[in-house]
C-alpha positions in Angstrom: 11.7 8.4 19.1 13.8 7.9 16.1 11.3 9.3 13.8 11.2 12.4 15.7 15.0 12.9 15.1 14.7 12.4 11.5 12.1 15.0 11.4 14.2 17.5 13.3 17.2 17.0 10.9 14.6 17.9 7.9 13.5 20.9 9.8 17.0 21.9 10.6 17.9 21.8 7.1 15.2 24.0 6.1 15.8 26.6 8.8 19.6 26.8 7.7 18.8 27.1 4.1 16.3 30.2 5.1 19.1 31.8 7.3 22.3 31.5 5.6 23.4 34.7 3.9 26.6 33.9 2.4 27.3 32.1 -1.2 28.4 28.8 0.4 27.5 28.0 4.2 27.9 25.8 7.2 26.8 26.0 10.6 29.3 24.7 13.0 27.9 26.9 16.0 24.3 27.7 15.0 21.8 25.6 16.3 18.9 23.4 15.0 17.4 21.4 17.8 14.3 18.9 17.1 12.0 18.1 19.9 10.4 14.7 19.6 7.2 14.3 22.1 5.5 11.2 23.3 2.2 9.8 23.6 0.3 6.9 24.5 -1.2 5.3 27.6 1.8 5.0 29.6 3.8 7.8 27.9 4.6 9.1 31.5 7.1 6.2 31.4 8.8 7.4 28.2 11.1 10.1 27.3 10.9 13.2 25.2 14.1 13.3 22.9 16.1 16.1 21.6 17.8 15.7 18.4 20.7 17.8 16.9 21.4 18.0 13.2 24.5 19.7 11.8 24.4 21.1 8.1 26.8 19.4 6.0 26.7 22.0 3.3 24.5 24.7 1.5 24.5 27.6 -0.7 22.7 30.8 -0.8 21.8 33.1 -3.4 21.3 36.4 -1.6 20.3 38.3 -4.7 17.9 35.5 -6.2 16.8 34.6 -3.0 17.5 31.0 -3.3 18.7 28.3 -0.7 19.9 24.8 -1.0 21.0 22.8 1.9 22.3 19.3 2.7 22.2 17.2 6.2 24.1 14.0 6.4 21.8 11.7 8.1 24.6 9.8 10.1 25.5 12.9 11.6 22.2 13.6 13.5 22.9 13.3 17.3 20.5 12.7 20.4 21.3 14.8 23.1 18.8 13.7 25.5 20.2 14.6 29.1 18.0 12.4 31.1 18.9 9.0 29.9 22.0 6.9 30.3 24.8 6.9 27.5 23.8 3.5 26.7 20.0 4.5 26.3 20.8 7.4 24.1 23.4 5.3 21.9 20.4 2.9 21.5 17.8 5.5 20.9 20.2 6.9 18.0 20.9 3.8 16.6 17.0 3.2 16.2 16.6 6.7 14.7 19.2 6.2 12.1 18.4 2.4 11.3 16.0 0.9 8.9 12.9 1.4 11.0 13.1 5.4 10.9 15.6 7.3 9.2 17.3 4.5 7.3 20.4 6.3 7.1 22.2 3.7 4.8 19.6 3.9 2.1 19.1 7.6 2.6 22.3 9.2 3.6 21.3 12.8 3.1 18.3 15.0 3.5 18.0 17.9 0.9 16.1 21.2 1.1 16.0 23.5 -2.2 13.9 26.6 -1.9 11.4 27.6 -4.7 11.0 31.0 -3.2 12.2 33.0 -0.6 10.3 36.2 0.4 10.6 39.1 2.6 7.3 39.5 4.2 8.1 42.6 6.2 11.6 44.0 7.7 13.2 41.4 9.5 10.4 38.6 8.4 10.9 36.0 5.7 8.8 33.2 4.1 10.6 30.5 2.5 8.9 27.8 0.3 10.7 24.8 -1.0 10.9 21.0 -1.3 12.3 18.9 1.3 13.6 15.4 0.5 13.5 13.3 3.4 13.6 9.5 3.5 13.3 9.3 -0.4 10.0 11.4 -0.3 9.5 15.1 -1.5 7.3 17.4 0.2 6.7 21.0 -0.1 7.4 23.2 3.0 6.5 26.7 3.9 7.9 28.3 7.0 8.5 31.7 8.5 12.0 33.1 9.6 12.6 36.3 11.4 16.0 38.2 12.0 18.7 40.3 10.2 22.1 39.4 8.7 23.6 38.9 12.1 21.1 36.4 13.4 17.8 34.3 12.3 15.5 32.3 14.3 12.4 30.5 14.0 10.3 27.2 14.8 8.3 24.9 12.5 6.5 21.6 12.6 6.9 18.5 10.6 4.8 15.1 10.5 7.0 12.2 10.2 4.4 10.3 8.5 4.2 12.9 5.3 7.8 11.4 4.7 7.0 7.7 4.8 8.2 7.2 8.2 6.1 5.6 10.8 6.5 6.9 14.4 8.3 4.3 16.8 6.2 2.5 19.2 7.2 0.6 22.1 5.1 -1.6 24.7 2.5 -2.9 22.4 1.8 1.0 21.3 1.4 2.2 25.0 4.4 4.4 24.7 4.8 6.0 21.2 6.8 8.8 19.7 4.3 11.6 18.4 4.0 12.1 14.4 4.6 15.7 14.8 8.1 17.0 15.6 8.8 20.5 16.4 12.2 22.4 15.4 13.8 25.5 16.8 16.6 27.3 15.3 19.0 29.8 15.7 21.3 30.7 12.9 24.6 33.2 12.9 25.5 33.9 9.6 29.3 34.9 11.2 29.4 31.0 12.0 29.3 30.1 8.4 32.7 29.5 6.9 32.0 28.7 3.3 33.5 25.3 3.0 32.0 22.0 2.6 32.0 19.2 5.5 
């Protein structure tokens, strides 16, 4: 449950990096949504989770096709509508705690592009390094759009970043290792200041 949220934050940071078109960017209205699934014998009794992670700051070199994004781990929010406020707070606490994202030890998630290439009009491939939970991994993902709106979808495995997916009920319900991230980025939302 918490692991999925961490992966979502990571993916959101990558997407924002690929989509921003100003020199310095934030995404107050653009959305990055992380979908965390469940598996296991009694998974029907568990909940899928939705996590939103705002971008704290970033920079884009449009001419040099380079992106840098930072997410503050503690700002990630669980937005599940099918659980009580108390359960949502508990899920979020687990996600940010030592067993998953460990926000106290790893307060930020970083993405730095090594290459951004336009593959065809309105289509881009972004390559770079994601630092999540103290682990660096190379990522490649696709983005579509134009200077007004960018969107995409990508997946990430929590275990690739040293995060063990949460299990409950002796493993009868567990968070899936792979999380999916959807993003919609509107460059007009970007205001050029740090949060």
